[in-house]
C-alpha positions in Angstrom: 5.5 -18.5 -36.5 3.1 -20.2 -33.7 4.1 -19.8 -30.1 3.8 -23.4 -29.5 6.9 -24.0 -31.7 8.4 -21.1 -30.0 8.0 -22.5 -26.7 9.5 -25.9 -28.1 12.5 -24.4 -30.1 13.2 -21.3 -27.8 16.9 -21.0 -26.1 16.8 -22.1 -22.7 20.4 -21.3 -22.3 21.8 -19.1 -19.3 23.0 -16.7 -22.2 19.5 -15.6 -23.1 17.6 -16.3 -19.7 15.8 -13.5 -18.0 16.0 -12.1 -14.8 12.6 -13.2 -13.4 11.5 -10.0 -11.0 9.0 -11.4 -8.8 7.2 -8.6 -8.3 6.2 -7.5 -12.2 3.6 -10.3 -11.4 1.4 -7.8 -8.5 -0.3 -6.5 -10.9 -1.1 -8.9 -12.8 -2.3 -11.8 -10.6 -3.9 -9.4 -8.2 -1.9 -10.3 -5.5 1.4 -7.7 -3.6 4.3 -9.9 -4.8 8.3 -8.8 -3.0 11.2 -9.9 -4.9 12.1 -13.2 -4.0 14.5 -15.1 -5.1 13.6 -18.9 -6.8 14.4 -21.2 -9.7 11.4 -22.5 -10.3 9.9 -19.9 -12.7 11.9 -19.0 -15.8 11.9 -16.5 -18.9 13.6 -16.6 -22.0 14.2 -14.0 -24.4 12.1 -14.5 -27.9 13.4 -11.5 -29.1 15.2 -8.5 -27.5 16.9 -4.9 -27.8 19.1 -2.6 -25.4 16.7 0.6 -24.3 19.1 3.2 -22.7 20.2 0.9 -20.3 17.5 -2.2 -19.8 17.7 -4.7 -21.9 13.5 -4.7 -23.6 10.9 -7.0 -25.7 9.0 -10.0 -26.0 10.0 -13.1 -23.4 8.4 -16.4 -22.8 8.1 -18.2 -19.3 7.8 -21.2 -18.1 6.8 -23.0 -14.5 8.8 -26.4 -13.7 9.8 -25.8 -18.1 6.0 -25.7 -18.7 5.5 -22.9 -20.6 2.9 -20.2 -19.1 3.3 -17.0 -20.2 4.4 -14.1 -23.4 5.2 -10.6 -22.4 6.4 -8.0 -24.2 7.7 -4.7 -22.5 8.8 -2.3 -25.5 10.7 0.4 -23.9 12.8 0.2 -20.3 10.3 2.9 -19.0 6.8 0.8 -20.4 4.7 -1.9 -18.4 5.9 -5.6 -19.3 1.9 -7.1 -20.3 1.7 -10.1 -20.0 -0.6 -13.2 -21.9 -1.3 -16.1 -19.8 -1.7 -19.4 -22.4 -4.4 -20.3 -20.0 -5.9 -19.5 -16.9 -4.6 -22.7 -15.1 -1.5 -21.5 -15.9 -1.6 -17.7 -14.5 -3.2 -19.6 -11.2 -0.3 -22.3 -10.7 2.1 -19.5 -11.3 0.5 -17.3 -8.7 -0.2 -20.2 -6.7 3.7 -21.1 -6.8 4.5 -17.2 -6.2 2.6 -16.8 -2.8 3.7 -20.0 -1.4 6.9 -18.2 -1.9 6.2 -15.6 0.5 6.9 -15.7 4.2 3.5 -15.8 6.2 5.3 -12.5 7.7 5.1 -10.6 4.3 1.4 -12.7 3.8 -0.1 -10.9 6.2 0.9 -8.2 8.9 -1.3 -6.6 10.7 -1.4 -5.3 14.4 -4.1 -7.1 16.4 -6.0 -5.6 19.2 -7.9 -6.6 22.3 -11.6 -5.5 20.9 -12.7 -5.1 24.3 -9.7 -3.1 25.7 -11.6 0.5 27.2 -10.0 3.5 25.6 -12.0 6.0 27.6 -14.9 8.0 26.0 -12.8 10.7 24.9 -9.6 12.1 22.5 -7.6 15.2 22.4 -5.7 17.0 19.7 -2.7 19.5 19.1 -3.6 22.1 17.9 -7.1 25.1 17.8 -7.3 24.7 14.5 -7.7 21.3 14.3 -11.1 21.2 16.0 -13.5 19.6 13.2 -16.7 19.1 15.8 -16.5 22.0 18.4 -20.1 20.7 20.0 -18.4 17.5 21.1 -15.8 19.8 23.1 -15.7 18.4 27.1 -13.6 20.5 29.8 -13.3 18.7 32.7 -15.9 16.1 31.9 -18.6 19.5 31.2 -20.1 20.4 27.8 -18.5 24.0 26.8 -19.0 26.2 24.1 -15.7 27.6 22.1 -16.1 31.1 21.6 -12.7 32.1 20.0 -9.7 29.9 18.9 -6.5 32.1 20.3 -3.8 31.8 17.4 0.1 32.5 18.6 1.4 35.5 16.7 4.9 33.9 17.4 4.6 30.4 16.6 3.7 31.2 13.0 -0.7 31.6 13.4 -0.3 27.9 15.1 -2.8 28.3 18.5 -3.1 25.9 21.4 -5.2 28.5 23.1 -9.2 28.2 23.7 -11.6 31.1 24.7 -14.5 29.1 26.4 -17.8 29.5 27.8 -18.8 27.0 30.4 -22.2 25.6 31.3 -22.2 28.2 34.3 -21.6 30.9 32.1 -18.2 31.8 33.1 -15.5 32.3 30.1 -12.3 31.0 30.5 -9.0 30.6 28.3 -7.5 27.2 27.9 -4.7 25.4 26.4 -6.1 23.0 23.9 -4.4 19.8 26.0 -7.3 20.5 28.6 -9.8 19.9 26.6 -11.6 16.3 25.5 -13.6 15.5 22.4 -16.1 12.8 23.3 -16.7 10.6 19.6 -18.5 10.6 17.0 -21.1 8.3 18.1 -25.1 8.2 18.1 
């Protein structure tokens, strides 16, 4: 039987209707959809069966009563695969689903002020986290890290360093007293 014949004859009763999980379209339509209650996109079983605790099988999707896609899911742990009746059909469904997403879900990012001054260095919490010892500074002065001192009572995690100052003096300091210059050229 042709898909168009199925589209014209499919049982559109509540008993044959399948729940539409809008999240299932995310990968297919290249957009991150949340689950939303909606009533324009409907799915009806072409043929279905029970797999463990879920209904699976063949479905036909309609947007505003117009056939747009068919899908197949052979097992409850299998992905649902889609075939679209046209690219335009897929775009209509995607546009419809995007229209359902709230503005907060569409793009939820923290905005910063690019002109905000954040200083010229950063700090770390433990001496084993040091990646760029040549960028270490103590009291705004370049230093050489001679040794990382591990705390035997704190599972070998250390916060102390033996450093050599520019004047040659060696000193033991806490990692919180060390700043690291940003990785700039």
